[in-house]
All heavy atoms as a GROMACS GRO file, in nm:
protein
  504
    1MET      N    1  -0.765  -0.277  -1.468
    1MET     CA    2  -0.904  -0.320  -1.453
    1MET      C    3  -0.936  -0.332  -1.304
    1MET      O    4  -0.847  -0.357  -1.224
    1MET     CB    5  -0.926  -0.452  -1.526
    1MET     CG    6  -0.870  -0.574  -1.457
    1MET     SD    7  -0.911  -0.724  -1.549
    1MET     CE    8  -0.822  -0.843  -1.454
    2PRO      N    9  -1.062  -0.314  -1.268
    2PRO     CA   10  -1.099  -0.327  -1.127
    2PRO      C   11  -1.095  -0.474  -1.080
    2PRO      O   12  -1.109  -0.565  -1.162
    2PRO     CB   13  -1.241  -0.272  -1.121
    2PRO     CG   14  -1.291  -0.278  -1.260
    2PRO     CD   15  -1.173  -0.271  -1.351
    3LEU      N   16  -1.076  -0.493  -0.954
    3LEU     CA   17  -1.067  -0.628  -0.897
    3LEU      C   18  -1.193  -0.710  -0.924
    3LEU      O   19  -1.186  -0.832  -0.933
    3LEU     CB   20  -1.040  -0.618  -0.746
    3LEU     CG   21  -1.015  -0.748  -0.672
    3LEU    CD1   22  -0.895  -0.822  -0.728
    3LEU    CD2   23  -0.995  -0.722  -0.524
    4THR      N   24  -1.307  -0.644  -0.941
    4THR     CA   25  -1.433  -0.717  -0.966
    4THR      C   26  -1.428  -0.797  -1.095
    4THR      O   27  -1.504  -0.892  -1.111
    4THR     CB   28  -1.552  -0.620  -0.973
    4THR    OG1   29  -1.523  -0.517  -1.068
    4THR    CG2   30  -1.582  -0.559  -0.838
    5LEU      N   31  -1.339  -0.764  -1.188
    5LEU     CA   32  -1.328  -0.836  -1.316
    5LEU      C   33  -1.220  -0.944  -1.315
    5LEU      O   34  -1.202  -1.012  -1.415
    5LEU     CB   35  -1.299  -0.737  -1.429
    5LEU     CG   36  -1.404  -0.629  -1.453
    5LEU    CD1   37  -1.361  -0.535  -1.565
    5LEU    CD2   38  -1.539  -0.691  -1.484
    6ALA      N   39  -1.150  -0.960  -1.204
    6ALA     CA   40  -1.043  -1.060  -1.196
    6ALA      C   41  -1.101  -1.202  -1.199
    6ALA      O   42  -1.210  -1.227  -1.149
    6ALA     CB   43  -0.961  -1.040  -1.069
    7VAL      N   44  -1.024  -1.293  -1.257
    7VAL     CA   45  -1.064  -1.434  -1.266
    7VAL      C   46  -1.033  -1.503  -1.133
    7VAL      O   47  -0.921  -1.492  -1.084
    7VAL     CB   48  -0.988  -1.503  -1.381
    7VAL    CG1   49  -1.023  -1.650  -1.389
    7VAL    CG2   50  -1.015  -1.433  -1.512
    8PRO      N   51  -1.130  -1.572  -1.073
    8PRO     CA   52  -1.103  -1.642  -0.947
    8PRO      C   53  -0.987  -1.742  -0.963
    8PRO      O   54  -0.976  -1.812  -1.064
    8PRO     CB   55  -1.234  -1.716  -0.918
    8PRO     CG   56  -1.338  -1.632  -0.985
    8PRO     CD   57  -1.272  -1.581  -1.111
    9GLY      N   58  -0.898  -1.742  -0.863
    9GLY     CA   59  -0.785  -1.833  -0.863
    9GLY      C   60  -0.659  -1.776  -0.925
    9GLY      O   61  -0.551  -1.831  -0.907
   10GLU      N   62  -0.669  -1.665  -0.996
   10GLU     CA   63  -0.553  -1.605  -1.060
   10GLU      C   64  -0.494  -1.496  -0.970
   10GLU      O   65  -0.565  -1.407  -0.926
   10GLU     CB   66  -0.593  -1.545  -1.194
   10GLU     CG   67  -0.478  -1.490  -1.274
   10GLU     CD   68  -0.522  -1.438  -1.410
   10GLU    OE1   69  -0.629  -1.477  -1.459
   10GLU    OE2   70  -0.449  -1.355  -1.466
   11GLU      N   71  -0.364  -1.503  -0.945
   11GLU     CA   72  -0.297  -1.402  -0.863
   11GLU      C   73  -0.276  -1.275  -0.944
   11GLU      O   74  -0.227  -1.280  -1.057
   11GLU     CB   75  -0.163  -1.455  -0.812
   11GLU     CG   76  -0.095  -1.362  -0.713
   11GLU     CD   77   0.027  -1.425  -0.652
   11GLU    OE1   78   0.132  -1.421  -0.718
   11GLU    OE2   79   0.017  -1.478  -0.540
   12MET      N   80  -0.318  -1.163  -0.890
   12MET     CA   81  -0.310  -1.035  -0.960
   12MET      C   82  -0.224  -0.936  -0.880
   12MET      O   83  -0.221  -0.942  -0.758
   12MET     CB   84  -0.450  -0.975  -0.977
   12MET     CG   85  -0.551  -1.064  -1.046
   12MET     SD   86  -0.516  -1.096  -1.218
   12MET     CE   87  -0.552  -0.939  -1.289
   13LEU      N   88  -0.158  -0.847  -0.952
   13LEU     CA   89  -0.078  -0.742  -0.890
   13LEU      C   90  -0.166  -0.619  -0.870
   13LEU      O   91  -0.234  -0.576  -0.963
   13LEU     CB   92   0.041  -0.707  -0.980
   13LEU     CG   93   0.135  -0.600  -0.931
   13LEU    CD1   94   0.211  -0.650  -0.808
   13LEU    CD2   95   0.233  -0.560  -1.039
   14ILE      N   96  -0.163  -0.563  -0.751
   14ILE     CA   97  -0.241  -0.442  -0.722
   14ILE      C   98  -0.166  -0.323  -0.780
   14ILE      O   99  -0.051  -0.298  -0.745
   14ILE     CB  100  -0.262  -0.423  -0.570
   14ILE    CG1  101  -0.338  -0.542  -0.512
   14ILE    CG2  102  -0.336  -0.292  -0.543
   14ILE    CD1  103  -0.344  -0.544  -0.361
   15ARG      N  104  -0.231  -0.252  -0.872
   15ARG     CA  105  -0.169  -0.138  -0.939
   15ARG      C  106  -0.196  -0.006  -0.867
   15ARG      O  107  -0.108   0.078  -0.857
   15ARG     CB  108  -0.221  -0.125  -1.082
   15ARG     CG  109  -0.203  -0.247  -1.166
   15ARG     CD  110  -0.065  -0.253  -1.222
   15ARG     NE  111  -0.053  -0.372  -1.307
   15ARG     CZ  112   0.062  -0.420  -1.346
   15ARG    NH1  113   0.173  -0.362  -1.307
   15ARG    NH2  114   0.067  -0.527  -1.421
   16ARG      N  115  -0.321   0.011  -0.821
   16ARG     CA  116  -0.360   0.140  -0.765
   16ARG      C  117  -0.483   0.122  -0.678
   16ARG      O  118  -0.565   0.035  -0.702
   16ARG     CB  119  -0.388   0.233  -0.882
   16ARG     CG  120  -0.448   0.365  -0.852
   16ARG     CD  121  -0.453   0.453  -0.977
   16ARG     NE  122  -0.554   0.414  -1.074
   16ARG     CZ  123  -0.682   0.446  -1.066
   16ARG    NH1  124  -0.727   0.514  -0.963
   16ARG    NH2  125  -0.768   0.409  -1.159
   17ILE      N  126  -0.497   0.205  -0.576
   17ILE     CA  127  -0.615   0.207  -0.490
   17ILE      C  128  -0.683   0.342  -0.509
   17ILE      O  129  -0.621   0.446  -0.492
   17ILE     CB  130  -0.577   0.189  -0.340
   17ILE    CG1  131  -0.494   0.064  -0.317
   17ILE    CG2  132  -0.702   0.188  -0.254
   17ILE    CD1  133  -0.563  -0.066  -0.346
   18GLY      N  134  -0.812   0.340  -0.546
   18GLY     CA  135  -0.888   0.463  -0.567
   18GLY      C  136  -0.973   0.498  -0.447
   18GLY      O  137  -0.965   0.434  -0.342
   19GLY      N  138  -1.056   0.599  -0.464
   19GLY     CA  139  -1.145   0.643  -0.357
   19GLY      C  140  -1.086   0.758  -0.278
   19GLY      O  141  -0.975   0.804  -0.304
   20ASN      N  142  -1.163   0.803  -0.179
   20ASN     CA  143  -1.114   0.913  -0.095
   20ASN      C  144  -1.009   0.863   0.004
   20ASN      O  145  -0.984   0.743   0.014
   20ASN     CB  146  -1.231   0.984  -0.025
   20ASN     CG  147  -1.307   0.892   0.068
   20ASN    OD1  148  -1.249   0.804   0.131
   20ASN    ND2  149  -1.437   0.913   0.080
   21ALA      N  150  -0.951   0.952   0.078
   21ALA     CA  151  -0.841   0.918   0.170
   21ALA      C  152  -0.885   0.816   0.274
   21ALA      O  153  -0.808   0.725   0.309
   21ALA     CB  154  -0.788   1.044   0.238
   22GLU      N  155  -1.007   0.828   0.323
   22GLU     CA  156  -1.056   0.735   0.425
   22GLU      C  157  -1.067   0.593   0.370
   22GLU      O  158  -1.026   0.497   0.435
   22GLU     CB  159  -1.192   0.782   0.476
   22GLU     CG  160  -1.247   0.699   0.590
   22GLU     CD  161  -1.382   0.750   0.639
   22GLU    OE1  162  -1.412   0.870   0.620
   22GLU    OE2  163  -1.455   0.669   0.695
   23VAL      N  164  -1.119   0.580   0.249
   23VAL     CA  165  -1.133   0.448   0.184
   23VAL      C  166  -0.996   0.388   0.156
   23VAL      O  167  -0.971   0.270   0.184
   23VAL     CB  168  -1.216   0.459   0.054
   23VAL    CG1  169  -1.209   0.331  -0.026
   23VAL    CG2  170  -1.359   0.495   0.087
   24ARG      N  171  -0.903   0.468   0.103
   24ARG     CA  172  -0.768   0.418   0.074
   24ARG      C  173  -0.698   0.371   0.200
   24ARG      O  174  -0.636   0.265   0.202
   24ARG     CB  175  -0.685   0.527   0.004
   24ARG     CG  176  -0.726   0.550  -0.140
   24ARG     CD  177  -0.624   0.633  -0.217
   24ARG     NE  178  -0.583   0.754  -0.147
   24ARG     CZ  179  -0.638   0.872  -0.161
   24ARG    NH1  180  -0.740   0.888  -0.243
   24ARG    NH2  181  -0.593   0.977  -0.094
   25THR      N  182  -0.712   0.446   0.308
   25THR     CA  183  -0.650   0.407   0.435
   25THR      C  184  -0.709   0.276   0.486
   25THR      O  185  -0.635   0.188   0.531
   25THR     CB  186  -0.667   0.519   0.540
   25THR    OG1  187  -0.609   0.638   0.490
   25THR    CG2  188  -0.602   0.481   0.672
   26HIS      N  189  -0.841   0.263   0.479
   26HIS     CA  190  -0.907   0.140   0.523
   26HIS      C  191  -0.857   0.019   0.443
   26HIS      O  192  -0.823  -0.085   0.501
   26HIS     CB  193  -1.059   0.154   0.510
   26HIS     CG  194  -1.135   0.031   0.546
   26HIS    ND1  195  -1.140  -0.018   0.674
   26HIS    CD2  196  -1.207  -0.056   0.470
   26HIS    CE1  197  -1.212  -0.129   0.676
   26HIS    NE2  198  -1.254  -0.154   0.553
   27LEU      N  199  -0.850   0.033   0.312
   27LEU     CA  200  -0.804  -0.078   0.227
   27LEU      C  201  -0.657  -0.110   0.253
   27LEU      O  202  -0.618  -0.227   0.258
   27LEU     CB  203  -0.828  -0.047   0.080
   27LEU     CG  204  -0.975  -0.050   0.037
   27LEU    CD1  205  -0.990   0.005  -0.105
   27LEU    CD2  206  -1.031  -0.191   0.046
   28GLN      N  207  -0.576  -0.008   0.275
   28GLN     CA  208  -0.435  -0.031   0.306
   28GLN      C  209  -0.418  -0.103   0.439
   28GLN      O  210  -0.332  -0.190   0.453
   28GLN     CB  211  -0.357   0.100   0.304
   28GLN     CG  212  -0.337   0.153   0.164
   28GLN     CD  213  -0.274   0.291   0.161
   28GLN    OE1  214  -0.257   0.356   0.264
   28GLN    NE2  215  -0.241   0.336   0.042
   29ASN      N  216  -0.503  -0.071   0.536
   29ASN     CA  217  -0.498  -0.139   0.666
   29ASN      C  218  -0.536  -0.286   0.653
   29ASN      O  219  -0.492  -0.369   0.733
   29ASN     CB  220  -0.589  -0.070   0.767
   29ASN     CG  221  -0.535   0.064   0.812
   29ASN    OD1  222  -0.415   0.090   0.801
   29ASN    ND2  223  -0.621   0.150   0.862
   30LEU      N  224  -0.618  -0.318   0.552
   30LEU     CA  225  -0.656  -0.458   0.528
   30LEU      C  226  -0.548  -0.534   0.450
   30LEU      O  227  -0.556  -0.656   0.437
   30LEU     CB  228  -0.788  -0.465   0.451
   30LEU     CG  229  -0.913  -0.423   0.527
   30LEU    CD1  230  -1.034  -0.421   0.433
   30LEU    CD2  231  -0.940  -0.518   0.643
   31GLY      N  232  -0.449  -0.461   0.396
   31GLY     CA  233  -0.339  -0.525   0.324
   31GLY      C  234  -0.338  -0.498   0.175
   31GLY      O  235  -0.251  -0.549   0.105
   32PHE      N  236  -0.431  -0.418   0.125
   32PHE     CA  237  -0.434  -0.385  -0.017
   32PHE      C  238  -0.343  -0.266  -0.041
   32PHE      O  239  -0.381  -0.152  -0.020
   32PHE     CB  240  -0.578  -0.351  -0.060
   32PHE     CG  241  -0.673  -0.466  -0.049
   32PHE    CD1  242  -0.753  -0.480   0.064
   32PHE    CD2  243  -0.683  -0.561  -0.149
   32PHE    CE1  244  -0.841  -0.584   0.076
   32PHE    CE2  245  -0.772  -0.666  -0.138
   32PHE     CZ  246  -0.851  -0.679  -0.025
   33VAL      N  247  -0.220  -0.294  -0.085
   33VAL     CA  248  -0.123  -0.188  -0.111
   33VAL      C  249  -0.071  -0.204  -0.254
   33VAL      O  250  -0.054  -0.316  -0.302
   33VAL     CB  251  -0.006  -0.191  -0.011
   33VAL    CG1  252  -0.052  -0.155   0.129
   33VAL    CG2  253   0.062  -0.326  -0.009
   34PRO      N  254  -0.047  -0.092  -0.323
   34PRO     CA  255   0.008  -0.101  -0.458
   34PRO      C  256   0.138  -0.180  -0.459
   34PRO      O  257   0.224  -0.163  -0.371
   34PRO     CB  258   0.032   0.045  -0.496
   34PRO     CG  259  -0.068   0.121  -0.413
   34PRO     CD  260  -0.076   0.045  -0.284
   35GLY      N  261   0.151  -0.271  -0.554
   35GLY     CA  262   0.268  -0.357  -0.563
   35GLY      C  263   0.248  -0.492  -0.495
   35GLY      O  264   0.324  -0.584  -0.517
   36GLY      N  265   0.144  -0.503  -0.413
   36GLY     CA  266   0.112  -0.629  -0.347
   36GLY      C  267   0.031  -0.719  -0.439
   36GLY      O  268  -0.010  -0.679  -0.547
   37THR      N  269   0.010  -0.842  -0.396
   37THR     CA  270  -0.067  -0.935  -0.477
   37THR      C  271  -0.199  -0.970  -0.407
   37THR      O  272  -0.208  -0.964  -0.285
   37THR     CB  273   0.010  -1.065  -0.504
   37THR    OG1  274   0.045  -1.126  -0.381
   37THR    CG2  275   0.135  -1.038  -0.586
   38VAL      N  276  -0.297  -1.005  -0.489
   38VAL     CA  277  -0.428  -1.043  -0.439
   38VAL      C  278  -0.482  -1.154  -0.528
   38VAL      O  279  -0.459  -1.154  -0.649
   38VAL     CB  280  -0.524  -0.921  -0.434
   38VAL    CG1  281  -0.547  -0.864  -0.572
   38VAL    CG2  282  -0.655  -0.956  -0.369
   39THR      N  283  -0.550  -1.251  -0.466
   39THR     CA  284  -0.611  -1.360  -0.540
   39THR      C  285  -0.758  -1.368  -0.503
   39THR      O  286  -0.791  -1.373  -0.385
   39THR     CB  287  -0.544  -1.495  -0.505
   39THR    OG1  288  -0.404  -1.484  -0.527
   39THR    CG2  289  -0.601  -1.608  -0.589
   40VAL      N  290  -0.846  -1.367  -0.604
   40VAL     CA  291  -0.989  -1.381  -0.579
   40VAL      C  292  -1.018  -1.527  -0.550
   40VAL      O  293  -0.985  -1.615  -0.630
   40VAL     CB  294  -1.072  -1.332  -0.700
   40VAL    CG1  295  -1.220  -1.358  -0.677
   40VAL    CG2  296  -1.047  -1.184  -0.725
   41VAL      N  297  -1.077  -1.555  -0.434
   41VAL     CA  298  -1.113  -1.692  -0.396
   41VAL      C  299  -1.252  -1.725  -0.450
   41VAL      O  300  -1.273  -1.830  -0.510
   41VAL     CB  301  -1.109  -1.710  -0.242
   41VAL    CG1  302  -1.156  -1.848  -0.202
   41VAL    CG2  303  -0.970  -1.682  -0.189
   42SER      N  304  -1.348  -1.634  -0.430
   42SER     CA  305  -1.482  -1.655  -0.482
   42SER      C  306  -1.554  -1.522  -0.499
   42SER      O  307  -1.516  -1.421  -0.441
   42SER     CB  308  -1.564  -1.747  -0.391
   42SER     OG  309  -1.592  -1.682  -0.269
   43SER      N  310  -1.658  -1.525  -0.582
   43SER     CA  311  -1.736  -1.406  -0.610
   43SER      C  312  -1.884  -1.442  -0.605
   43SER      O  313  -1.927  -1.538  -0.668
   43SER     CB  314  -1.700  -1.353  -0.749
   43SER     OG  315  -1.784  -1.247  -0.784
   44THR      N  316  -1.961  -1.365  -0.528
   44THR     CA  317  -2.105  -1.386  -0.517
   44THR      C  318  -2.175  -1.252  -0.530
   44THR      O  319  -2.163  -1.166  -0.444
   44THR     CB  320  -2.140  -1.451  -0.381
   44THR    OG1  321  -2.064  -1.569  -0.363
   44THR    CG2  322  -2.288  -1.482  -0.373
   45GLY      N  323  -2.246  -1.234  -0.640
   45GLY     CA  324  -2.319  -1.109  -0.661
   45GLY      C  325  -2.230  -0.988  -0.666
   45GLY      O  326  -2.271  -0.879  -0.630
   46GLY      N  327  -2.104  -1.004  -0.708
   46GLY     CA  328  -2.010  -0.892  -0.714
   46GLY      C  329  -1.927  -0.876  -0.589
   46GLY      O  330  -1.821  -0.815  -0.592
   47ASN      N  331  -1.974  -0.929  -0.475
   47ASN     CA  332  -1.896  -0.926  -0.352
   47ASN      C  333  -1.789  -1.035  -0.361
   47ASN      O  334  -1.815  -1.143  -0.412
   47ASN     CB  335  -1.986  -0.949  -0.231
   47ASN     CG  336  -2.090  -0.840  -0.218
   47ASN    OD1  337  -2.063  -0.723  -0.241
   47ASN    ND2  338  -2.211  -0.879  -0.184
   48LEU      N  339  -1.671  -1.005  -0.310
   48LEU     CA  340  -1.559  -1.096  -0.329
   48LEU      C  341  -1.502  -1.145  -0.196
   48LEU      O  342  -1.505  -1.074  -0.097
   48LEU     CB  343  -1.445  -1.024  -0.404
   48LEU     CG  344  -1.477  -0.963  -0.539
   48LEU    CD1  345  -1.354  -0.889  -0.591
   48LEU    CD2  346  -1.519  -1.070  -0.637
   49ILE      N  347  -1.448  -1.266  -0.200
   49ILE     CA  348  -1.361  -1.316  -0.094
   49ILE      C  349  -1.225  -1.328  -0.160
   49ILE      O  350  -1.211  -1.394  -0.264
   49ILE     CB  351  -1.409  -1.450  -0.038
   49ILE    CG1  352  -1.545  -1.433   0.029
   49ILE    CG2  353  -1.306  -1.506   0.061
   49ILE    CD1  354  -1.605  -1.561   0.082
   50VAL      N  355  -1.126  -1.261  -0.102
   50VAL     CA  356  -0.994  -1.257  -0.162
   50VAL      C  357  -0.888  -1.300  -0.062
   50VAL      O  358  -0.909  -1.294   0.059
   50VAL     CB  359  -0.960  -1.116  -0.215
   50VAL    CG1  360  -1.058  -1.074  -0.323
   50VAL    CG2  361  -0.958  -1.014  -0.105
   51ASN      N  362  -0.776  -1.344  -0.116
   51ASN     CA  363  -0.658  -1.375  -0.036
   51ASN      C  364  -0.561  -1.260  -0.054
   51ASN      O  365  -0.520  -1.232  -0.167
   51ASN     CB  366  -0.594  -1.504  -0.088
   51ASN     CG  367  -0.587  -1.611   0.017
   51ASN    OD1  368  -0.608  -1.586   0.134
   51ASN    ND2  369  -0.560  -1.732  -0.028
   52VAL      N  370  -0.527  -1.192   0.053
   52VAL     CA  371  -0.428  -1.084   0.047
   52VAL      C  372  -0.336  -1.099   0.168
   52VAL      O  373  -0.383  -1.111   0.281
   52VAL     CB  374  -0.496  -0.945   0.041
   52VAL    CG1  375  -0.579  -0.917   0.161
   52VAL    CG2  376  -0.395  -0.836   0.017
   53LYS      N  377  -0.208  -1.105   0.142
   53LYS     CA  378  -0.107  -1.122   0.246
   53LYS      C  379  -0.136  -1.243   0.334
   53LYS      O  380  -0.123  -1.238   0.456
   53LYS     CB  381  -0.094  -0.996   0.331
   53LYS     CG  382  -0.037  -0.879   0.254
   53LYS     CD  383   0.004  -0.767   0.344
   53LYS     CE  384   0.075  -0.660   0.262
   53LYS     NZ  385   0.126  -0.554   0.344
   54GLY      N  386  -0.179  -1.354   0.273
   54GLY     CA  387  -0.202  -1.478   0.345
   54GLY      C  388  -0.329  -1.483   0.427
   54GLY      O  389  -0.350  -1.574   0.506
   55THR      N  390  -0.416  -1.384   0.411
   55THR     CA  391  -0.540  -1.377   0.488
   55THR      C  392  -0.659  -1.365   0.394
   55THR      O  393  -0.652  -1.294   0.294
   55THR     CB  394  -0.538  -1.253   0.581
   55THR    OG1  395  -0.422  -1.259   0.662
   55THR    CG2  396  -0.661  -1.248   0.669
   56ARG      N  397  -0.768  -1.433   0.427
   56ARG     CA  398  -0.890  -1.419   0.348
   56ARG      C  399  -0.969  -1.300   0.399
   56ARG      O  400  -0.990  -1.285   0.519
   56ARG     CB  401  -0.975  -1.544   0.357
   56ARG     CG  402  -0.920  -1.656   0.274
   56ARG     CD  403  -1.017  -1.770   0.265
   56ARG     NE  404  -0.956  -1.873   0.183
   56ARG     CZ  405  -1.020  -1.978   0.139
   56ARG    NH1  406  -1.146  -1.995   0.170
   56ARG    NH2  407  -0.960  -2.066   0.064
   57VAL      N  408  -1.012  -1.215   0.305
   57VAL     CA  409  -1.084  -1.094   0.338
   57VAL      C  410  -1.207  -1.085   0.249
   57VAL      O  411  -1.198  -1.110   0.129
   57VAL     CB  412  -0.995  -0.969   0.317
   57VAL    CG1  413  -1.070  -0.842   0.349
   57VAL    CG2  414  -0.868  -0.978   0.399
   58ALA      N  415  -1.322  -1.050   0.307
   58ALA     CA  416  -1.443  -1.026   0.229
   58ALA      C  417  -1.446  -0.878   0.192
   58ALA      O  418  -1.424  -0.792   0.276
   58ALA     CB  419  -1.567  -1.063   0.309
   59VAL      N  420  -1.472  -0.852   0.063
   59VAL     CA  421  -1.474  -0.715   0.012
   59VAL      C  422  -1.603  -0.693  -0.065
   59VAL      O  423  -1.639  -0.774  -0.150
   59VAL     CB  424  -1.352  -0.690  -0.081
   59VAL    CG1  425  -1.350  -0.547  -0.130
   59VAL    CG2  426  -1.222  -0.724  -0.011
   60SER      N  427  -1.672  -0.583  -0.036
   60SER     CA  428  -1.795  -0.552  -0.108
   60SER      C  429  -1.763  -0.514  -0.252
   60SER      O  430  -1.650  -0.478  -0.286
   60SER     CB  431  -1.869  -0.436  -0.040
   60SER     OG  432  -1.797  -0.316  -0.059
   61LYS      N  433  -1.864  -0.522  -0.337
   61LYS     CA  434  -1.848  -0.487  -0.477
   61LYS      C  435  -1.798  -0.344  -0.492
   61LYS      O  436  -1.710  -0.315  -0.574
   61LYS     CB  437  -1.982  -0.505  -0.549
   61LYS     CG  438  -1.979  -0.474  -0.696
   61LYS     CD  439  -2.114  -0.498  -0.759
   61LYS     CE  440  -2.112  -0.471  -0.907
   61LYS     NZ  441  -2.243  -0.497  -0.969
   62GLU      N  442  -1.853  -0.252  -0.412
   62GLU     CA  443  -1.815  -0.111  -0.419
   62GLU      C  444  -1.668  -0.091  -0.385
   62GLU      O  445  -1.598  -0.014  -0.450
   62GLU     CB  446  -1.903  -0.026  -0.326
   62GLU     CG  447  -2.048  -0.018  -0.368
   62GLU     CD  448  -2.129  -0.145  -0.336
   62GLU    OE1  449  -2.088  -0.222  -0.247
   62GLU    OE2  450  -2.232  -0.166  -0.401
   63MET      N  451  -1.621  -0.160  -0.281
   63MET     CA  452  -1.480  -0.149  -0.241
   63MET      C  453  -1.389  -0.214  -0.347
   63MET      O  454  -1.284  -0.161  -0.380
   63MET     CB  455  -1.454  -0.215  -0.106
   63MET     CG  456  -1.511  -0.137   0.008
   63MET     SD  457  -1.422   0.015   0.034
   63MET     CE  458  -1.437   0.028   0.208
   64ALA      N  459  -1.430  -0.329  -0.399
   64ALA     CA  460  -1.350  -0.402  -0.498
   64ALA      C  461  -1.332  -0.320  -0.625
   64ALA      O  462  -1.230  -0.331  -0.693
   64ALA     CB  463  -1.413  -0.536  -0.528
   65GLN      N  464  -1.429  -0.237  -0.658
   65GLN     CA  465  -1.418  -0.154  -0.778
   65GLN      C  466  -1.315  -0.044  -0.762
   65GLN      O  467  -1.268   0.010  -0.861
   65GLN     CB  468  -1.555  -0.092  -0.813
   65GLN     CG  469  -1.652  -0.195  -0.866
   65GLN     CD  470  -1.790  -0.138  -0.893
   65GLN    OE1  471  -1.831  -0.040  -0.831
   65GLN    NE2  472  -1.861  -0.202  -0.982
   66LYS      N  473  -1.274  -0.015  -0.641
   66LYS     CA  474  -1.173   0.088  -0.616
   66LYS      C  475  -1.032   0.031  -0.619
   66LYS      O  476  -0.934   0.105  -0.617
   66LYS     CB  477  -1.198   0.155  -0.482
   66LYS     CG  478  -1.330   0.235  -0.481
   66LYS     CD  479  -1.356   0.293  -0.347
   66LYS     CE  480  -1.482   0.373  -0.330
   66LYS     NZ  481  -1.577   0.382  -0.434
   67ILE      N  482  -1.019  -0.103  -0.625
   67ILE     CA  483  -0.888  -0.169  -0.627
   67ILE      C  484  -0.856  -0.205  -0.772
   67ILE      O  485  -0.923  -0.289  -0.833
   67ILE     CB  486  -0.890  -0.296  -0.539
   67ILE    CG1  487  -0.927  -0.259  -0.396
   67ILE    CG2  488  -0.754  -0.365  -0.545
   67ILE    CD1  489  -0.959  -0.380  -0.309
   68MET      N  490  -0.755  -0.140  -0.828
   68MET     CA  491  -0.716  -0.164  -0.968
   68MET      C  492  -0.601  -0.264  -0.973
   68MET      O  493  -0.501  -0.249  -0.902
   68MET     CB  494  -0.674  -0.033  -1.036
   68MET     CG  495  -0.782   0.068  -1.044
   68MET     SD  496  -0.917   0.011  -1.146
   68MET     CE  497  -1.051   0.110  -1.086
   69VAL      N  498  -0.617  -0.365  -1.056
   69VAL     CA  499  -0.516  -0.469  -1.071
   69VAL      C  500  -0.467  -0.472  -1.215
   69VAL      O  501  -0.530  -0.418  -1.304
   69VAL     CB  502  -0.569  -0.606  -1.029
   69VAL    CG1  503  -0.597  -0.612  -0.881
   69VAL    CG2  504  -0.694  -0.646  -1.107
   0.00000   0.00000   0.00000
């Protein structure tokens, strides 16, 4: 399922990163790598604030839909 459907506060395992090569590279540079964990801190209008590798990151709805957990 895409990260946009994750329950806030629940730690999820990243299964796959979609999108073109540029998008995948950008997300990997932010710490979103398959096998890693991510926790949704809050969601506003589909945009997310997540905890990944001990850092809070804001992710747009479009980007979050490319992260499969």
